[in-house]
N, C-alpha and C positions, 0 to 999 in steps of 0.2 A: 483307923485310917492308915497307920503304919503297915498293918497286915495287908491291906489292899495294894499299897505301893509295891511292897515286896513281891506280891503275887504277880503284879503287872511286869515287874522287872524280869522275873523268871520266864514269863511268857514271851517277852520281846527278845530275850537272848536265846531262846530255844532254836537250835539249828534246824534249817529246813531239810527236806529230803534231797539226797544227792547219791549218784552212783559211786561205788568204790572206784579208786583209781585204776585198778586192774581191769575192771569192767569197761570203764571209759576207753582205756587203751585198746581193748579188744574190739570195741565198737568202731573206733577210728580206723583200725586195720581192716575190719570187715567192710566199712564204707569205702575206703580207698580201693580195696580189692574189687568191690562191685563196680565202682566207676571205671577202673582199669579194664575189667572184663567187657563192659559196655563199649568202651572206646576201641578196644582191640577187635571186637566183633564187627565194628563198622569198617575196618580196614579192607576186607575183601570187597565190600560193597563199593567203597571209594575207588579201589583199583579197577573194579568192573566198569564203573562210570567213566573213569579216566580213559580206559580202552575204547569205550563207546565214543567218547568225545574226540579222541585222537587215536584212531586205529593203528597208525604208523608213527614211529618215533619222530620227534621234531628237532632234536639236537643229539649230539654225540657227547657222552660223558665218559672220560677216561680217568681211572683212579691211578694216582702216581705210584711209582715203584722204581723200576729201572727203565733205561732209555728204550728198551724193546717195546714198551707199551706206547710210547710216542711214535715210534717207527711204524708199528702196526696201525695205529690210529691214522697216521698220515695216508697210508695205503687204503684204509677203509674209507677215509674221507674223500679220496679220489673217486670212489664208487658211489658216493652220496654227495654230489657237489652242491646241493641246496641246503645242507645242514651245517649249522655252526658247531664248533668244537669247544668243549670245556674240559680242561685238564686240571684236576685237583691235586695240588702239591706234588707235581712230578719232578723231573730233573730241573736243574737251574734254567732260568728263563732264556739266556743266550743259547744254550744247547737245544732247548725245545724249539726256539724260533728257527734255528738252523735246520732242524729236521723237517719242519713244516714248509719252510721256504724252498728247500731242495726238492720237496715233493710237489712244488707248485701251488701250495695252499696259501691264499692271500692272508696277510696278517689280520684283516678285518673279520675273518671267520674264526679266529683262534682266541680263546679266552684262557689265559694262564693264571689260575687262582692259587695263591700260596697260603691261604688261611688254615687249611687243615693240618692237624698234627698227627692224625692216625686215621684208621679206616672209618670209625664212627663219625669223626668230624669231616671226612670227605663228603658225607651226606648232609650233616646238620649245617655246615657252612654254606651250602648252596641251595637249600630249600627255599629261602626267601627270594633269592635271585630268580629261580625258576618260576616261582609264583608271580613275581613282578613282571616277568616276560611272558606270562600266561602260557607256560610250558606244562603240558600234562603227560608227556610220554618221552622217555629218553632211551637211547642205546646205552647200555652199561658195559663198558669195556674194562677188563682186567685180566690178569693171568689165570689160567685154569685152576691152579692150586689155591687161588685166593677167592675164587668165584662163589663157593658155597657160603662163606662168611659174608661176602658182599651182598648176596641175594637176601640173606637173613636180615641184615641191617636195613637194606633198602625196603624190605617188606614193611617194617615198622616205621621208619623215618619218612620215606617217600610215600608209602601207602597211607599213613595217617594224614598226609597233606594232599592226597588225591593225585599223586604223580606215579604213573605206571612206568615200567622199565622192561626192556628186552635185553637179556644178557648176551654178550658176545665174548667168548672166552679165547684167550691167546694160548696156544699150546706151549707147554714147557716140559721139562724133565723132572720137575720137583713134585714131591708127594703132597697130597691134599692136606690142608690144615686140619688140626684136631677139632673134635666136637667141643672140647673144653674152651677153645678160643671163640668158637661160634657162640656158645652159651654165654660166655662172659660179655661179648659185645651185644648180644640180644638183650641181656640185662641192662647194659648201659643205654641201649636204645629206648627201652621201656622207661627207665629213669628220666631220660630226656623228654619223653612225651609228657610225663607227669610234672617235672620240675623245670624243664628247660636247661638242665645242666647235663654235660656229657661225661664228667669225670676226667676231662682232658688234662687237668692240673696234675693228675697222677700218671702222666705220660711215661715217666721214667720206669714205673712199675708195670704199666700196661703194654708197652712196646708194640704199638700198631697191630 
């Protein structure tokens, strides 16, 4: 009898089959990478559908920087009187209001949003607003040196939510931003798609 109990105890305590931790880690990485690839592959399709649904832009989006962007946007808006304007973290509100009022743009057309901390959050902070307003296509206004990075971010953040964009570059004398900054913010955009986090808490180190 004692021999049988001992045998049963050894049987019940026998560990079951499990993958080594390193293997599990690799499997998780592979699974996450596969999901990401599938998600990214759908972005061109979503952008194409957005263009079909809204062939022309429905609003003007200006990324904040210096006041020349607000001034350019005011002139651009005069040529597109039916479009509302969204300025993401531009100059101080009183300064921006003065620019648009002097251009004859009614306050009702202008949305001055101050939530963004950098270029990535220029986009992430407005995605939900545009979806709420059923906006599928925007004019994207920023300085020419800033446009390459802005387009890269917009592709992932706006594209993953079915929002198309038409770039409008403001001429400047500044050199184009480095590919390193573009790659950094593309990485942050991908992380946002997966986790909903932008890394904006590291703003001091990222520097827009």
